N, C-alpha and C positions, 0 to 999 in steps of 0.2 A: 503493499499499499504506500500512499504518500505521506509517510510519517515526517512531520516537521520536528526538527531537533530544538529543544528548548535553548533559548539564548543564555550564556552564562551571566551571573551576577559579576559586576565589574567594581574595581576600586577606582572610582572617578577621580579621586585626588591624585592619581598617578598618570592620568591621562591629559595631554596637552589640548589646548583649544583647537588648533588645526586638526588634531586627530580625531576629536570629538566632533568637528564639523565634517569630516570625511565619513565618519560612522553614521552620522544622521543622514548625510546624503545617500548613502548605501541603503538606508531604510526608507528612501524617499520622503524624508522629513526636511522641514525648514531648518538651515543652519545659521538663521538670524537671531540676535538677541545677545544677552549676557551670558557669561560662562554658567552662572546658576540656572539661567533658562534653558540653556543646552542641555545640561545635566538633567534637570527635571524632565525635559521633553524625551530624552532618550530612556530614563527610568521608567516613565509611563509607558512608552512603546514597549519596553521590554517586558513590563508586567502584564500589559494587555495581550502581547505576543504568546508569552508563556502560559497565561491563563488558557488561551485558545488552544495551545498545544496539549494541555492537560485536558481539555474538554474533548478534543478529537482522539486523544489517546488515554482513556481512563487507566489509572494505576492498578485498580482492583480488577 
């Protein structure tokens, strides 16, 4: 089947702004805003993405 692999949790303090913007663009998200906004945007996307992975691939 088309299993989606969950995105790993990241240590955002170790990620540079240019790297963060690249990651957002790869997820088709806006790379505009402050560093805090970029981090929050990626965290929210990761949370939603991983929740959908869990829904598509129940662990039980």
